[in-house]
N, C-alpha and C positions, 0 to 999 in steps of 0.2 A: 341296627344295621343300616342306620341312615334314612329309613323309609317310614313315612308318616301316613297312617291311615286316615280316612275321613272322620271317623269316630275319635281317634286320638287327637285330631286337629279340633274337633268341637269341644272335647274335654278341655283341651289347652285354652282356648278362647274362654270357657267359663270360669276356668281356675284364675284366669288373668283379669276376670271381672268385665271383659269385653262383650258387648252386644252390637249387632249389626244395626244399621240405620236403614230400616226398611221404608222409610219416608222419601229416600233419594237414591236415584240409579244412576250409576256412571256409564255412558256410551263411549267406547274408545275404538280406535283402529279401522274406522269405516273409511273407505276411499273417497267418499265425498265428505270433506273435512267439516262442513258446516253442519252436519249431523253429529258430531261429537260433542259431549259435554254432559253437565249434570241436569238430570230431569227430576223435579220435585213432585210429589204426590199431589194430585189435583182431582181427588173423588174416584168414581168408578164409571166404567161403561160396560155395558152387556155382563155385569156380574164380576167383573174384573178391575183391579185397580188401574188407573189412567194417570200418566205423567207428563208433565210440560216442562220444556227447557225455557228458563225465563230470559235467556240471552237471545234465542233464535225464534221462540215461538213454536218450535217443533214438538210434535205428540208422539208419545208412545201409548197405544192402547189395542184392546182386543176387538176384533170382529170377525169371527171365524178363524182368525189367525192373529198372531201379534203384528202391528205395523208400526212403523216410524215414518214420519212425514207430516201431512196435513190431509184433510178430507180429499178423497178423491185424487191425491197426489203424493203417491207412496215413493220411499227410497229403498227400505229394506223391509222384508217379512221374516216370520218364524212361525212354522206351523207346530212346533212343540207346545204342550200346555203350559209350560213355564217359560218366561222371557228370559229369566237369568239362569244360565248354563245351557240354554237352548240354543240350536243351530240355525243361524241367520243367513240369509240370502238375498241377492239383489231381487227387488221387486220386479214382477213380470206383468203385472195387471196395473193400468193406470198409473204406469212408473213415470217418476219424474226423468226427464231427458238428460239431468245432470248426473243421475246416480251411477255408480260405477263399482266394481270390486276393488278390495276385498270388502266383504260384509263386516259388520263389528261385532265385538263381543260386548255383553253387558254384565256388569257386577254391582253388588250393593256397594254403597259408600262407606268402606270400612275404616277405622280410625287408626289403621296400622298396615304395613305391607305384609303379604303373606310370606311366611318363611319359606326360602327356597330349599328343596330336598338335594342333599348332598351325600357323598360317601358311596355312590352307586359305581361301581367298576365298568369300564368300557367293555362291551360285549364282543367286541372284534378280537378275533383269533389270530395267532400269529401264522405267516405266510408258511413257515416250515411245517406247521401243524396241518395247513391244508394240503400240503404236497404229501403229508405222510398219511391223509385219507380220513382225517377227523371230520365228521358230520358238521357241516355248515351251510349256510345260505348267504351267497356273496361275503363272506368273511365273518358273519355273525354266528355265534353258537345257536343251535336250533332253539333253545330254550327262550331265546331273545328274540324269536321271529313270530310275526303275527300275519296271518294269510287270510285275505278276503277274495273270494272267487265267486262271480255271478255270471251265469250262462242262460240263454234264452233262446229257445226255438218256438215256444208257445206264448200265446198272448191271449187275455181276457177278451172274449168277444169272437175270436177267429174260430171258424168251423174245424180247422186241422193246423197241423204244424207248419210254420213257415219253411223250416229245414228239416232234413232227415235226422232221426235220433242215431243213425250209423256214425261210427268213428267219432262219438263225442269226447273231446278231449279235455273239457273243464273238470269232469270228475276224475280222469287220471292225473291232471295237474294236482289237484287236491290230494289225492291218494298218494302221490309222490312225497309231498312235504311231510305227510303223516308217516309215512314208511322211514323218511329220512330220520325223523326223530322230533320234529315239531309237535309240541303237545296238541293233541286232537281238540282240547279245549280253546286253542289259539288258532284253529283253522274252521273258517266259516265257508261253506259251499251252499249257495242258493240256486236252484235251477227251476227255471219256468214259474209255476204258481206258487213256489216258495219266496220268490223275489218280488212281492209287492212293493209300491214305493216306500210305504211307511215301514214295512217289515225290512227292507233292505237297508233304509237309512237307521233304523234302529239297531240292526245287527252290526253295522259299520261303527256306529257310535259306541256300542258296548265293547266291542273288539279294540277300539281305539283307546277306551277309557281304562283297559286293563293292561295297558303297555306301562313299562318304565322308562326312565330317562336313558337314551342311548339305544333303544330297541329299534328294529327294523319292521316296517309295514309294507307288505307285497299286496297289491291290488290287481285283480284281473277283471274286465268286465266286458263281456260279448254279447252283443245284441243289434237291433236296429240303430241307426244313428241319423240325426237331421241337422241341417244347417240351412236357414234361408238364403236364397240367392243374393249374393254380395254383402252377406252378413260378416260381423267380426267373429273371431273364435269363440269369444265368450258366450255366443248365442247357441253353441252347439249343445245338442241334448242326445239323450239315448233312453231307449225303452226299458222299463221294468215291466213286470207282467200286467199291471192294470194302470200305467201311467208312465209319465216321462221323469227322468233325473237329468239335471244338466251336469256338465263338467263342474260349474262352479258350486253346484249343491255338493258334490262329492268332496270337493277340496274344503269347503266351508266347514264341513264335519270334521274333516281330518285336521284342519287347523285348530278348531275349536277344542276337539277332544283327544287327540294323539299326544302323547307326552314323549315319544320316542325322539329319534334324532334324523332318521333316514326313510324316505318314501320311495318305493319301487312301484310304478304304476303302469300298467298296460291296458290299452282300449281296442276292442276288435269289433269295428262297425263301420257303416259308411261315414265319411267325413271325419274319421277318428284322429286324423292328424292335427284337430284342433285341440285335442287334450294336452300334449305336451307345451303348447303355448300357455295354455290356461293353467297348467299344473306348475309350470316355472314361474309364473307371476306370485306364486304363493310361497316360494323359496325364499330362505333367508338365513340368518345366523341360527335359528332354533329349528329349520326343518331344511334338510338337504335333498334334493329331488332328482331321481332318474325317470323320464317318462318316455314311453314308446308306443307307437301306433301301429295298427295293420294296414295303414294306407295314409294317404296324404289329405290334407284338409279340404281340397276340393274334389275328392275322389268318391264316388259310391263304390262300395266294395263289401262283398261277404265271401270268404274263402273256404267255407264248409270246414271250420275248426283248424285250418292249416296254419294260421298264426298262432294258435294255442298250440299246436304242434311243435312250432318252432321254439316257443318257451320252455315246454317239457322236453324237447331234444337237447335244448341248451343247458337247463338245470340238471339233467341227468348224464351230460358228457356224449351225447349223441350226435350233436350238431357236427357238420363237415367243415373242415378248414384245410388250408394248404399243407400244413407240416403234422397236423395234429398236436398232441400235448395240451397244455393248460390254455383254457379259453378265458380271455378277459371279457368284461363286460361291453367294451368298445368292439371287440372282435365279433361278439354275439350280435350287437346291432348291425355290423356289416353283413353277417350271415343272414339275418332276418330280412334284411333289406333285399338281398339278392334272392332269397327264397320267395318272398312275396311279389317281386317284381315279376319273376318268370311264372309263378302258378296263378296269379291273379292280376297281374299289371299294376299291383300296388306299389306305392313308395312310401314305407313306414317313416314317419317324422320321429325325430330323438330331441330330447332336451337334457342335459346334464347341468344341473345347477348345485355344484359343491359336492354331488355324490361319489364322483371319482370313477371314471370308466375303466381304470387299471384294476379294479376289483376283480378277482377270480369268480367266475360263475361256475367254473367247472374245472377240476384238475386234469379232465381228459377232454379229446374230441376225435372225431374220425378223419384221419388223414385221406386226402383225395388221392386215388392211384391213377396216374396219367395213362397207365397201360390197361387198366381194366375198363370195359364198357359201363360197368355199374356205377350209377350216378351221373352217366353223360346226358346232356340235355339234347334233345332230339325233335325232328319234325317227321311226323307220319301221317298216314291216312285219317288220323282222328285229330290232327294238330299237335300242338306243343305237349312234350311229355318227358319224364325221366326215366331212364332204365333202371328197374330196380332188382331184376335177377336174371339170371342167363339159364335158359331151360333146357338148353341142348338142341340138337338137330337144327341148328342155325337160327333158333327162336330166342327172342329176348322177352320178359314180362315189362311191360310199360304202363307208368301212372301217367295218366292224361290230365291235363289242367282244365280245359273247357271243351265238351263238358267233362265233369270228373267220372273217372273210371279207370279200369284196369283192362288190358288186352294182351294176348300175345302177337308177336309180329315176328316176320321173317326179318333178321338183321339186315338183309340186303335191300328191304323196302324202307330202311330209316335213313335219314341224312341229318348231320349236325344242325342244331337249330342255328339259324342265321337270321339276320335283320338288315333293313335298310339303314345307312349310316347319314346322319346329318350332323352338320357343325354347329357349334354354339353362335348365337347371332345371325343364323342363316333365316332369310326369308323363305317362307314355306306357304303352302296352303293347309288347312286344318278342317277336318269333319269329324266331331264327336259321334258315338255310336247312334244317338237316336235323332241326329241332325239329318235334314233333307239335302242341304247345300254345303259347299267348301267355302271357307273364309280365309282371308288373308291372316297371317300369323307369323310370329318369330319364335325361333328355338332359342331359350334363353339358359339351357342346361341339358346334360345328358346323364344317364345311368343305365348301362348295359342297353336293353332295347327300349328303354323308356327316353321320352323327351319332356323337359318342361316348356309349355307351349304358352306365350303370352298372346292374348287377341283382344280385340275391342268388342263392344257391345254391338248386338246385330238383333236381327229378328227372332232368331231362335234362341237368344240368350240376352236378356235385357240389359246385363251388366257386363263390363270388361272382365276379364278373368286372367287366372295363371293356373294351368293344371298339368299335372304329369299324364302322359299319353303314350301308347305303344306306336312303334313306327307305322302300324297299318293303318293309323288315324292321319297320316302326314304324307303329303306329295309335294312335288316341285311345282312352281308357278307355271302354269301352260301345260301341264301333264294331263288334265282332264280331256274327257271326249274320245279316250281310246275305244277302239273296236277291235275286231279280229278279222284276220284274212283267212279263209279256208281254201286251199289250193291242192291240187294232185289228187282229187277224188275221182275214181273209176267212173261215177256217175256224175257226169259233168255239170247237171243242173244245181248241185250241192256247192259247187265252186262259187267264191265271191266275197265280197265284203259285207260284214255284219255288224251294226251298230247297236250298243247297249239300249235296251227297250224295256226297263223294269226288272223285276225281281221274281223268282219263284223259289220257295223253300228257302228264303235267305240268301239265295245265290242269284248272280246276275242273268238275264235273259237277254240274248242277242237275236236281232231280226235281221235279214237281208232284205232290203227293200225292192230288189230286182225280181226275188224269186218267191218271197214271203216264207221261206224256210227260216226256222229257228234253231238256236243252240241254247240248251238249256240243262238243269240238272235235277235229276229226280232218282237219287241212289247212284246215279252215275251220269255222266255228261252225254247227252243225246242230240244228233242233229236229223232234224226231218219235222214232222208235225205231230200233233197229238195220236198216240196210238198208230204212227205211221213213221217208223224211223228207218233211217239209212246207216248212221254210223254211231258208234258209242265208244266211250272211254272210260275205263274203270279207276282211273288214277285221280288223284284229288285236285291235281293242277288243271285249270282250264285250258292252258297252252301248253305246247311242248310235249304233251303226253302221247302216249301209243294209242291211236285209234284204230278200231276194227270193224268189220261189218257187222251190224245188227242182226241177233240171231232171235229176237223176241218182238212180235208184231212188226216185222221187217218189210219193207216196200220190196216188191218183187224185182224193182228195176235196179236196185243197189249192187254195185260191182265193185270188184278189186281194181286198184288198190285204194286202201283207206286214205283219208287226206291228211294232212298236217294243218295245225291250226296255230297261227302266230298273232301277236297284238301289232296293232297299226302303230303304237307308240310305246316305247319303254323309257326308263328313266334309269340314269347311271348316277349312284351318289356314293359318297364315302370314299372316292379315290384320293390316295395322296398326292397325286397331281391334279389337283383342282380343276385344271383347263379342261379335263376330260369329263367332268360331271356336267350333267345337263339332260335335257329331253332330246331323244333321237326319233324321228318320225320314219315309217316305212318308205323306202326308196327304191324299190325293185328288189331283184334276186340276184344271188351269186352262188354258184356251185348248188343250184336248186335249193337254197336256202334264203330266208328274207335277208335284206340288206336295209341297215338304218343309217340315216344322216343327222347330225346336229346341226341345225342351222345356224346357231350362234358360234360355235367353234370350227364347223368343217370336218370334224372327227367323224369317222364311220364306224359302225359294228358289222362285220360280216363273216362269212365262215369260208375258210379255205383250209381243209384238214383238222381245222380247230378255229374257235371263235376269236376274232381279233378285235381289239379296239386301237384306233390310231389312223394312219394313212398307209398307201402302198409303200411297203419295205420301210416303215417307221412305226413301230408297234408300242404300244404302253402296256397293255393287259391282255391276257390270253386265257381261254377257258377250254378245256379238253372234254367237256362233258357234251351229251347229245343236245341238250336244251341251253341256251344262253341264259335263259331265265332262271334265277335262283341257283345257278351254277356255281361252282367254286372257283372264283377268278384268282389269278396269281399276277405277279409282275413278269412283264415278257423277258424271255431269255434269247430271242432269237431276233436280229435286226431291231433292238430296243433303243428307243430313243433315250438318250442319257438323262433327260429330266425326270423320267418316270421314278416313281418312289412307292413304297408301301404305305399304308394298306392299299390292297386290292379293292376295286369296288364292288357293290352290288348292282346287279342289273335285273329290274323288277318291271311288272306292269301293274299300275294302280289305276282302278276303274273311278 
């Protein structure tokens, strides 16, 4: 049948009277060219043979691991017992600065070329068979598919699991391929303590060695991920149960052992966007690669198996698309990127090196219904979420992003998910989650509510960087320093301007310097002092919400009416008419509502039966909601300036 087993190959060698020359080892394919060459036997070291290259003086020897290089100056290492056929990687300890991937392969100096196996038919099945429902994985017959899945929530030495066991999708993903018809012997699932470094590498090696030319290898690895600040993608590593495995480690094994033709590899960890770059560097005529990550190379992220869920939905035909029907690999990549952006602020990176993204991942997908609330992305009292079901009585079931969870909401309390709009190459200020201060930055790209931000090195980040970040991490220059104005309270001592004064429970605290009263959040927004409350608001937004008299630990002097709370600064962004965008500062009142003026342009935001942006009798955008902040703005239709264009802007307060 054209296939040659190892035993048959040995018999063929012996029958031909050929013997291997065990005194000379050939090192080839190393990224560092000076390592390549013939190494002759030079005695032993630590009970194992030692070899030296006469041309370069480089050595090959054993010292707890196989090493190539010189004493205390290593280029490549191999932790297998045998150097020939073992998996080599770039040295990580006392490594020569010139070493680089790919790692080499080693072979005996044979006096002939190994015969190439021929006569294996292509495993790809016809498109019409896919449409007819024939079991397949990306167009390969299930018998020609090899699956390696490693998922970790527990690690050696940890007292408890890092993440919850609930909703694990790694097992479900493995079960799907078995149910589809992939032989169980070709599906490897390692979870937690099953996935030691040596065990995972050995299992991947064995799986790869079982493949035939033309086969498909599918790899998923979900765990912790690490990348030193400012380091190249090749330095990315991910946790196994008892240690770490780098992306180059995984790819070295695949390149050395996998005899198939195509690799689909997915990484689900912090900084996993490094893997597509690493995997692509190993692609070539003999290996076509498609790689996808759960997030970008500079992002920390774990999404509670949601990326693995994306994979499962894609392969099962349960991913959503605009029109339904067959989903290509390219369509799936766009679906996964949108899902991970919304759920986890992640930006999955992709690399296609000859794999062909037109391949069909599933003959089916779920068509989006524009008239149904199911699948709609909303903002509610617990933040971002997706409506998953209609429960009747005006309630909907919502899956929330952060924190993860499910809840029933009155549909009237939800609003469509919106975000602040910024343009490419726009100058902004940027504050990452754990930073204390805001820093100058530039928007270099956009995707839905994420922005690719470029920034210089500073005290809180010692290297210049580029990172995908959500809109809430970005503001306009000069937007900082916003406080709130409380007005209209029946208890007049509460009225005044409150400036930001630290945090409580992860939310800002505002203090009025004139009265000492504070505005803070503790399950609800409260105005007053500790255990002495005047007014409260049960809505999530700090400003524009409906305040009412406190009923718990209330000060006896509190009185109707409840006040309104407004910001002292707002930012207008994303308007189609760019001259409208900018920072607007509180500038009095109109119709008992705050009025804001942009000093740079002279435009005004004010209320007159509706919120308006523009100038008197010369309007650009309008909002008919009670609050200008976060409301749905639209292009003016009454006394509209002829230069106004869509889209309408966002009007928000950023602290």
